C-alpha positions in Angstrom: 0.0 0.0 0.0 1.4 3.4 -0.9 2.5 5.6 1.9 0.8 8.8 2.8 3.9 10.6 1.5 3.5 8.9 -1.9 -0.1 9.7 -2.1 0.6 13.3 -1.2 3.2 13.6 -3.9 0.8 12.1 -6.5 -1.9 14.6 -5.5 0.5 17.5 -5.7 1.6 16.3 -9.1 -2.0 16.1 -10.2 -2.8 19.5 -8.8 0.0 21.1 -10.7 -1.7 20.2 -14.0 -4.3 22.3 -15.7 -7.8 21.4 -14.7 -8.8 19.8 -18.0 -5.8 17.6 -17.9 -6.5 16.7 -14.3 -10.0 15.5 -15.4 -8.4 13.3 -18.1 -5.9 11.8 -15.7 -8.7 11.0 -13.2 -10.8 9.5 -16.0 -7.9 7.2 -16.9 -7.3 6.3 -13.3 -11.0 5.4 -12.8 -10.9 3.2 -15.9 -7.6 1.6 -14.8 -9.0 0.9 -11.3 -12.1 -0.7 -12.7 -10.0 -2.9 -15.0 -7.9 -4.0 -12.0 -11.1 -4.8 -10.1 -12.4 -6.8 -13.0 -9.2 -8.7 -13.4 -9.2 -9.5 -9.6 -12.7 -10.8 -9.9 -11.8 -13.1 -12.8 -8.7 -14.3 -11.1 -10.7 -15.1 -7.9 -13.4 -16.8 -10.0 -10.9 -18.8 -12.0 -8.9 -19.9 -8.9 -12.2 -21.2 -7.4 -13.0 -23.3 -10.4 -9.5 -24.3 -11.6 -9.5 -27.7 -9.8 -12.9 -28.6 -11.3 -11.6 -27.6 -14.8 -8.6 -29.8 -14.4 -10.8 -32.7 -13.3 -13.1 -32.3 -16.3 -10.2 -32.1 -18.7 -8.7 -35.3 -17.2 -12.1 -37.0 -17.6 -12.4 -35.9 -21.2 -8.9 -37.1 -22.0 -9.7 -40.4 -20.4 -12.9 -40.8 -22.4 -11.0 -39.9 -25.6 -8.3 -42.5 -24.8 -11.0 -45.1 -24.1 -12.8 -44.3 -27.3 -15.9 -43.1 -25.5 -15.8 -39.6 -26.8 -17.8 -38.5 -29.9 -17.3 -35.7 -32.2 -19.4 -32.7 -31.4 -21.9 -31.7 -34.1 -21.9 -27.9 -34.1 -25.1 -27.8 -36.2 -27.0 -29.4 -33.3 -25.9 -26.8 -30.7 
């Protein structure tokens, strides 16, 4: 976590810019933070299901090896 001194420096840097540029920077920061939140949600979701996905992949590989798998007919989907 950034220190208070780091945050203070960043705020001073932002305040030194013209107001219209400050708004652009803040818009970019908002988007960036939302992207980071989205990525964190995906990572959490994936980590919760990763074990299940591995098991399903192993089962599919086993069925293919045993000749139990059939080709998927995309027209029937």
